[in-house]
N, C-alpha and C positions, 0 to 999 in steps of 0.2 A: 337732390343728392346730399346726404348728411355726413358722409365720412370725410375726414380731413385728407388733403393730398399728402400729408406728412406721415411717414412711418416713424416710429420712435427712434430707430437708428439713423434716420436722415435729418433729424432736427439740428444736429450739430455735426460739424465736420470741417475739412480743410477750407470749405467755402464760407464758413461762419455760422451764425445762429439764424436759422430760417424758421419763420412762423407763418401761420395763416390766420386771417381775421375775418369775422363775419359781420356784415352790416345788414340790419333789417329795418323795415318801416312798419307802420301800424297795419298796412294792408296785406302784409305777408311777403312782400318782395324781399329777396335776399341776394346779396352780392358777397362773394368770397374773394379775398385778395391776399396774396403772399408777398412778403418783403424780398423774395427772390425775384429779381427782375421787375418788381412792382407789378406783378402779373395779376390780372383779373382771371381767376380760375373758374368761376361759375357765376351765372346770373339767372336766378329763378323768377319767372314772371308768369302770370296767368294768361290763359286764352279766353275766348268769349264765354266759355262755359265755366270759367273759374278754375280750370285745371292748370296746375303749375308745371313748367318744364324748364330745364336748363338750356338757354339759347346761345351760349358761347362755347366754342370748341376749346378743349383743353385736356389735361391729364389728371388722373386721380392719384398719382404719386409724384413726388419731387423727381424721382428717377426719370420719369417721362420727359420732364423739362431739361434734365441734364443730358439726355441721350444725344450723343454727337451726331447721330444719323437722322435726327428729327429737328429740323431747323426752320420751321415756318413762323417762328416768333409768336406763338399762340398767346394772346392776351397781354403781351409785355409792353412796357414803356421802352421805346427804342430811342437811342441817342448816342453820342452827343448830336449827331445829325441823322434824322430819319430820312429814308429814301437814298438815292444814289448821288455820288459825287464822281464825275468823269475822271478816268485815269488815276483815281486814288490820289488826287493832289489838287491844291488850290493855291493861288497867290494872294497874299495880303500885305499891304504896305511895302510892295516890292520884293517880298521874300516868299519863296515857294515852300509849302508845307506838304511833304509826302505823308499820305495816310495809309493805313492797313488796307490791302486789297483782298476782298473776300467775295467778290462777285465778278469773276473773270478779271479784267483789268481795272475794274471799278471798285469803289468803296460803297458799302451798303449798310444802312441801319447802325452806324457807329463802329463797324469793324468786326474783327475776329472775336473780341470780348467786349461787346458794347454794354449799354446799361441793362439790357435784357438778361445778361448773365452775371450781374453783380448782386450782392446782398446789400440791401438798403437798410439804413438805420431807422428804427421805429421811433418817431418823435412823439406821436399821439396815437393811441390805439383804439379809440372808440369811434364814434361817428361825429365828425369826420376823422378818417384815418390819415395821418401825415407821415410820409416817408421821405428820407433824406439820403442823398448820395453825393460824395465829394469826389469828383473826377480829377485825377492828378494832372499837373502840367506835363504834357507830352504823351498822355494816355492815347493809344491808337493813332498817335501823330499830331493830336490837336494841341495848340498852344494854350497856356493858362490853366490855373486851377479853377474848375467850375463847380460851384456849390449849388446843388439842385434840390428842390423839394417838390414832391407831388402830393396833392391832397385829394382824397376820394371822399365825397359826401353823398350819401343816399337820402333823397328827399321824399316827402310824402306824396308827390305827384308821380312816383315811380321813375324818378330821374336820378342818374348817376352824374354828378358834377365833378369834373376833373380839372383842378387848378394846378398849373405848372408855374414855377418861379425859379430864377437862377441869377447868380452873380458870378463874375470872373475876375481874375487877377491880371489877365492879358486879353487883348482883343481876340475874339474867337467866333466862328460860326456856331449857331445853336438852332436846332430844329427838332423839337421834342414832339412825340405823338404816341398814341396807344394803338397797338396792333391786334386788337381783338377781332376774331372771326365770328360772325353772327349767322345763325340759321334759326329763323323764327319758328320753324316746325319743331325744333329741338336738336341739340347736338347729336350727330350721327344719324339723323333722319333724312338721308338722301341729299340731293343737291339743292342749290338756291336758284336754279334756272326758272322756277315757277314763282319766285318772289317778284313783286312789282317794285320798281325804284323810281324815285323822282329826285333829280339833282338841280339845285338852284344855281345854274350856271349857263351863261350864253357862250362861253369860250372854254377851250382846254389847251394844254401845251403838248403838241405832238412830239413824238420821239423818233429816234433812228433805230436801226436794227439792234443797237446795243442798249436800248431802253433809256438812253440819255436824251433829255429835251434838246430839240434842234435850236431853240431860242425863239421859234415862231409862236405866235398867238393866233389860234384858229377858231373861227365860229363853229359851233356844234351843228348849226342849221344844215340840213341836208345830209347829215352823216349818221352813222350808227351810234354816235356819241351824244345825240340829242335826247336828254332825259328831262327836258323842261316840263314835259307832261309825262306822268307816270306810265311806264310800260314794263312788260315782262323782261327780266334780265336775259332770258333765253331767246327773245325774239330776233335780235340782230347779232348776237354774239358770234355766230358762225358766218357772218357776211364776208364777202371777198373784198375786204378793205385792207390796205397795207398796214394801217395802224393796228388792226386786230391781229394780223399775222405776226407782227413784231412782238406783241404781248401775249400771244396765245389766247387772246380774249381781252377783256378789260383789265388794264393795269396802268392807269393813266391819271394825271392830275387835272382836275377841273378847277377853273378860276371862278370863285364864288361871286355872285352878284352882291355888291355892297354899295350903299349910297352914303355920301356925307362923311366918309372916313371915320365912322363911329368905332369905338373900341368895344362896344357891346356885342355879345354873340348874335350872329345872324343865322337864319335857317339855312342849313347846308344841304340836307337830304332827308327823304322819308322812304321807308321800306315797309311794304305791306305783304303779309303772307295770307292768301285767301282761305286755306283750310282751317286755320286756327283763328284768323282775323286779328292776329297780333300786328302791332305797328311799332316801328322804331323810328324816332325822329332825332336828327342830329343838329345841334347848334354849336357855333364856334366863333371865336374871335380871329381865327386864322384866315388867311386870304385864299386858301385852296383846300381841296380834299382829294386824296387818292382813293379812287374806287377800284378795288382789286377783287376779282371774282373767283379767287381761289384756284386759278388755272394750274398751279404747280402741285396741288394736293393730288396724290396718286393712289391712295388706299393703303400706303405703307404705314401710316400713323394710325394707331388705335386710340379711340377716344375714351372718355369716362364711362360711356355706355358699353364699352367693349366692341363697338362697331368701328369699322374702318372709316376714315375720313376720305371720302371719294373726291375725285376731281370736281371742283366747284361745289364742294360740300359746305362752304362757308364763304361769306363776303366780308371784306374789310372796308371801312370808311375812315381812312387815316387823315385826320385834320392836320394841316401842315402849311409851311411855306413851300415854295416850289422845289422840285428836285434840282440838284446841281446849281442851286442859287449862287454859291460863292464864285462860280465861273460864268455867271450871267449877270453883268451889272445892271441890265434893264429889268431884271426880276426884283420883287420886293426883297430888301436886304435882310439877311439872317445874322448880320454882324452884331455882337454884343461887346461893349467896351467896359473897362473898369469904371466903377462909379455909377453905372446904369443898371437897370433891372430888366430881366426878361420876365414877361408875364403872359400867360395864355390860358384860355378857358375853353373846355369842350363839354357839352352836355349830351348824354345818351338818355333819351326819354322813351319809356315804353307805355303802350296803351292798347286798347282793342277797338276795332271798328265794328 
C-alpha cells in the first residue's frame, strides 16, 4: 500500500505535527511508522512466491487512529505501563499512587491518554527512525518526568528492531511494548485461527476474572497454553478451560525460558501461516510476552483494505514485563530510579518457509 495515512488537513492540528516515515531494505520489505503513538502503520513482506502483502492491522488515515470508538491500540507503543495494573493504583516507597482507570476498575496500557495517543518528537528520520516523548510528572497518575526514546531499524534480514530507552526524575514503574496486530495472510484476510504458533515458555501467569494475574506461576504442560511445540491457534482456543473463559480466548502472559540471566534477546515466539508460508519470529530482552488472539475485535473497525477486522483477525505478541508487576513484589521489577536507564530490545523478523 503506497498512500500515506495522512491527509493534508491532518498533518497539523491541536495534537501537533504528525508525520509518517517509510523504512525500506534492499529486498523490498517496507515498514511505515508515524510519530503519532509511534505506530507501525504497515509492514509489507513477501510470501513464498515473492508476492508482497501488508501483514499488520491499521488504518489508512490518521482519523482512524483518532476515532474514539476504535481503541484496539493498533500498532502503537503503549506506556508508561503496558498491560493492566489492578485497581488503577500501586504503592511505592509507602506512598499510594492512583492511576487513570480505563479498563473497568483497572489501569490499562498507560491510561486514558497513554503513549499511543501522543505525538512523538522526531529525533532522526531515516533508517533507523528515532522518536522521543517526554511524559510529564503526574501524567495519568505516574510519578516523575519520563524521557523515552523508541528506535525503529529495518535490517537486511527482513527484521524490524525496536529499541526502547528511558530515564526518570523520580522512581516510577515502566513497561513499554509495541501493540501491533499481525495477520500473515494479509491485513483484513480473515482470522488468525489457522496460523501455527510456538512460544518458548514452560510457564505462564494465570489471571482472575478481572484479567489481573493471581500471582501464581503455572506450568503450561497439560493445558491449552502449551505452545512449546507449534500448534494451530484455533486448536484449543475454544476449550472449556477457566483461563480461556476469562480472556475470551488467549490474552495471557507467558514467562519466557531464559538461561544465565543474559541481557541479549532470546527467542520468544514463532508464527507460521501455511497458505503463504510466511513466518514471523520474535526475539526480546523482556522476561515475558503477552499473546493476545484479537478476541475483542468485532468487525466494527475497517482496515486499510476496507475490510472489517473480524474477531481474531490479528494476533499480538507484546514483549513485556508481567502485568500488574508493581503490585506483585515476586514478579521481575518494573521500577526505574533516577540515575539509571531503562533499556529493552524486541525484534520482529519475517521470512518464508
